[in-house]
N, C-alpha and C positions, 0 to 999 in steps of 0.2 A: 474573493473567489470561493465558490462552493465546490468541493471535491468529494466524490463518492469513491472510497477506497474498497478494494476487494481482495481478500485473502482466499484464493480459490481452493476449494476442496469438495469432494463428492459427499462425504459424510457430514462435514461441517464446513460451510462457506461463510466466512466472516464478511460483513458489510458495514462500513462506517461512513458517516457523512459529517463533514466538518466545514465550517465557514472560517476562512482565514483572511484577515484584513491586511492592508499594505504594511502595517507596522509589525506583521508576523504574529500578532495575537490570534489565537485559535479558539473556536467555540464548538462544542459538541451539538450536532443537530439530531442525529440518531445513530444508534449502533445496534446490530442484531446479528444473529447467526442463523443461517438457513440450514436446516438439518434434513437428511434423508436416510432412511433405514437401509442397511446393507442387503436385506432380503428383497428389496423392491427392484423390479426390472430396471436395467440401466437407462432405457429411454424414458421411463417414468421419473427416475431420479433427476435426470437432466432437465426434464420438463418442469419439475417442481422447483429446482434451483433457478431456472430461467424465469419462471413466473414470479418468484420472489424478487429477483433482481429487477424485472420489469416494473413491479409495483413500487419498489423503492425509487427507481429512476423517475417514474411518473409523479410520485408524491413529492419528491424533493427537487427535481429539475436541476441537477448539478451542471456546472460549467465544463467539467472534465471528469473522466473516469480514470482512476489509477489502479493498476492491477499488479500483483506480485509476479515477476517474470518466472516462467516455467523453465526448468533445466533438468538435465539428466541426473538420476540418482539410482541407487542399487535396487530399490523397490519399484519394479516396473508397474505393478498394479496401481500404486499410489500416484506415480507421476502421470500415468495415463488418465486417471480421474481428474487430477489437477489440470492437465492439458485440455480435457474435454470441457470442464467447467469454465476455463479461461476462454475457450472458443465461444461458449454460450454467452459469456459476458461481453466479449468483443462484438458479437453479432447484435446484442441488445443495444449497445452503445452506437454502433454504426447505423442501425435503423433509425436512430434519433438524431443522427448527424453530430454526435458528440465526439470531441477529441478524446483520445485514449493514450495513456502513458504507461509504460512497463518499467518497473523498478526492481532491481535485485535486492536480496536481503541485506547485503553489506551496504548498499546505498541507503537503504531505509535506516539501518542501525546508525550509520554515520550521521545522517541528517538529524536523527532524534537525540542521540546521545553524544555525538562528537567522536565516536569510536566505532569503526567498522566491524570489530569483532566482539561487540557488546553481547552479553547474554540476554536471554528472553526476559528475565526479571528486571534487568536494568531498563530495557526498552519499555516494558509495561509501566514501570514506575515513572519514567519520564513522560509517557503519554498522559498518565493521570495528572501529573504536575502541569504540563503544557495546557491541558484542557480545564484545569482547576477542579478536578474531580476528587471527591473525598475518598473514593476507593478505586482500585485498579479494575478496569473493565474485564469481565469474565464471560466465557472462557477465553483462553489465549487467542483464539481466532478473532475474537472481537477486538482485542487490543491491537493485534497485528493489522487488521483492516484500517483502524484509525491511524496507526503509525504510517501506513502506506499513503493514506490521504494527506497527512501532515507533511510527509516527505515531499510529495509532489508540489504542494503549495509553496513550501519553503525554497525549493530548488529554483524557483523563478525569481527570487530576490536579486537585486543588482549585484550584490557581492558574490552570490553563488554563480553568476554568469562570468565572473572574471577569470583571467588566466591563472596558471599556477604561480603561487607566491605573490600575486598582485591583487589589487582591488578591482571592483567591477565598475559600473557606471558611476561617474563622479569621484573615482579614486578611493571609494570606501574600502577599508581593510576587511579582510575576511575574518569571520569568527572561527574559532577552532572547529566547531561543528561543520561550517561551510567548507573549510579546507579539507576536513576528513571526508566529507561527502564527495568533493571533487576527486580526491585520491581514490576513493572506492569506485567512482564512475570510470576513471581511467583504467583502474585495475581490471574491472569487468570487461572493458573493451579489448584489453591487450592480453589478458591471462585466462579468458574463458569466464564462465558464470559460476559464482559460488553456490554453496548449498542453501536450500530453503531454510527458513527459520525453523528451528527444531520444534517438533510437536510435543 
């Protein structure tokens, strides 16, 4: 499965593309950050981000697009930018007939580290380890985009589809990371959406 992950942001939009095999091994295809200056008109910033996403979608032809889920926070200006970029990304994927998945930060953290409250450094370190990279991808937006892509690919494994406390297809036992991911997903459905990954 090839997944294009997006960490939406108006100033910095992280985009990461990974290939994940059935045995859950993952390989880096590309990672980048699309940047726009704060003094550029909003419509031009959105156009620039959208053009960058379009180019990556056409170059890598992913099977699915995974985006960090937008949620309310105190900084209205920041959340508006995130929501606007998410809309641009959703539109780009829809025009190509691609499936789209939205994942909360705690779901991503649980999938990558096994702990839904992991800090940013732990997530970045695990992303580098999973992809066999010598260094952590920088800036943080790049690592976040890769984490979102890996999270989506891994959530489709048989064990990840199982019920609480049980195995998935074939009775396979859940790994700690899969169990934590399911707990985070249930929490997001019942308790509202957690905060974005800290910048």
